C-alpha positions in Angstrom: 64.5 19.7 186.4 66.6 17.0 184.7 70.3 16.5 185.6 72.6 16.2 182.6 75.3 13.6 182.8 78.8 14.9 182.4 80.7 13.6 179.4 84.4 13.7 178.9 85.8 15.4 175.8 88.7 13.3 174.7 90.0 16.1 172.5 90.7 18.2 175.6 93.2 17.6 178.5 91.6 14.9 180.7 92.9 15.2 184.2 90.7 18.1 185.4 87.6 16.7 183.5 87.4 13.3 185.0 86.5 14.6 188.5 83.2 15.9 187.1 82.1 12.3 186.4 81.2 11.8 190.0 79.7 8.4 190.7 80.0 7.6 186.9 83.8 7.7 187.1 84.2 4.0 188.1 82.2 2.8 185.2 83.9 5.2 182.8 87.5 4.5 183.8 87.0 0.7 183.4 85.9 1.0 179.8 89.3 1.0 178.1 90.2 3.0 175.0 92.7 0.8 173.1 95.1 3.0 171.1 98.9 3.2 171.1 98.8 7.0 171.6 97.6 8.2 174.9 95.5 11.3 175.6 96.7 14.7 176.7 96.5 15.1 180.5 97.3 18.7 181.0 97.0 22.0 179.0 100.5 22.9 180.2 103.4 21.4 178.1 105.5 21.3 181.3 103.1 19.2 183.3 102.3 17.0 180.3 106.0 16.3 179.8 106.3 15.2 183.5 103.5 12.5 183.0 105.2 10.7 180.1 108.1 8.3 180.6 109.6 5.7 178.3 110.0 2.3 180.1 113.8 2.4 179.6 114.1 5.6 181.6 113.4 3.7 184.8 116.5 1.4 184.7 118.6 4.3 183.2 117.8 6.6 186.1 117.4 4.2 189.1 120.2 1.6 188.4 122.9 4.3 189.0 121.1 5.3 192.2 121.1 1.7 193.4 124.8 1.3 192.4 125.6 4.5 194.3 123.8 3.2 197.4 125.6 -0.1 197.2 129.0 1.7 196.8 128.1 3.8 199.9 127.4 0.5 201.8 130.8 -0.8 200.8 132.5 2.4 201.9 130.7 2.2 205.2 132.3 -1.2 205.8 129.4 -3.5 205.2 130.3 -7.1 204.2 129.2 -8.6 200.9 126.7 -10.8 202.6 125.2 -7.8 204.5 124.9 -5.9 201.3 123.3 -8.9 199.5 120.8 -9.2 202.4 120.0 -5.4 202.2 119.5 -5.6 198.5 117.2 -8.7 198.8 115.3 -6.9 201.6 115.0 -3.8 199.5 113.6 -5.8 196.6 111.1 -7.5 198.9 110.0 -4.2 200.5 109.7 -2.5 197.1 107.6 -5.4 195.8 105.4 -5.4 198.9 104.9 -1.7 198.9 103.9 -1.8 195.2 101.4 -4.6 195.8 99.9 -2.8 198.8 99.6 0.5 196.8 98.1 -1.2 193.9 95.7 -3.4 195.8 94.5 -0.8 198.4 95.1 2.6 197.0 95.1 2.4 193.2 91.8 0.4 193.2 89.9 2.5 195.7 86.5 3.6 194.6 86.1 7.3 194.4 83.2 9.6 193.7 84.4 13.1 194.6 85.9 15.5 192.2 89.4 15.4 193.7 89.2 11.7 194.5 88.4 10.9 190.8 91.0 13.4 189.6 93.8 12.0 191.8 92.9 8.4 191.1 92.9 9.0 187.3 96.3 10.6 187.5 97.8 7.9 189.7 96.3 4.8 188.2 93.0 5.2 186.5 94.7 6.3 183.2 96.3 2.8 183.2 92.9 1.2 183.0 91.4 3.7 180.6 94.3 3.8 178.2 96.1 0.4 178.7 98.2 0.7 175.5 99.7 4.1 176.3 103.4 3.2 176.2 104.5 6.4 177.8 102.4 6.0 180.9 103.2 2.5 181.9 105.7 3.4 184.7 105.7 5.9 187.5 107.4 9.1 186.3 110.9 9.6 187.7 110.2 13.3 188.5 107.3 12.4 190.8 109.4 9.5 192.3 112.3 11.9 193.0 110.0 14.3 194.8 108.9 11.4 197.0 112.4 9.8 197.4 114.7 12.8 197.9 113.6 13.4 201.5 114.2 9.7 202.3 117.5 9.7 200.5 118.8 12.8 202.3 117.6 11.6 205.7 119.5 8.4 205.2 122.6 10.0 203.9 122.8 12.6 206.7 121.9 10.3 209.5 124.2 7.4 208.6 127.4 9.3 207.7 128.4 9.4 211.4 130.6 12.6 210.9 
């Protein structure tokens, strides 16, 4: 009995196909397809929409959040030097977390169906389709899902009333 190698059909949504590559996934994901238009990830238009983000959406969405947090710090009575220190510390922590995620999570070698699928969705697509301009940044919807619990825990614990 001969085992047939799984091949990915680029004309179909990719996310749930790549898991079937098994041990071949690492080799496949590091052979880039260079084209300006990225592949379809999901059959559902809703989930597909959530994976695409123009680069300018990040400052448009997150700069107001940063400004709001700074204004809350001012209202809480923090000095300008304290706020500057908190902003600098936040930038350092954000950069460090991004480095750690990229170095140790996004470049982990996977072989299982779900490992390959999740890796492709989080970072493998960046290697496979490096010119996809709508998947260069982490989607704000996913970031909001991760950040909202942190934001609310900070707001409700530091208000003091």
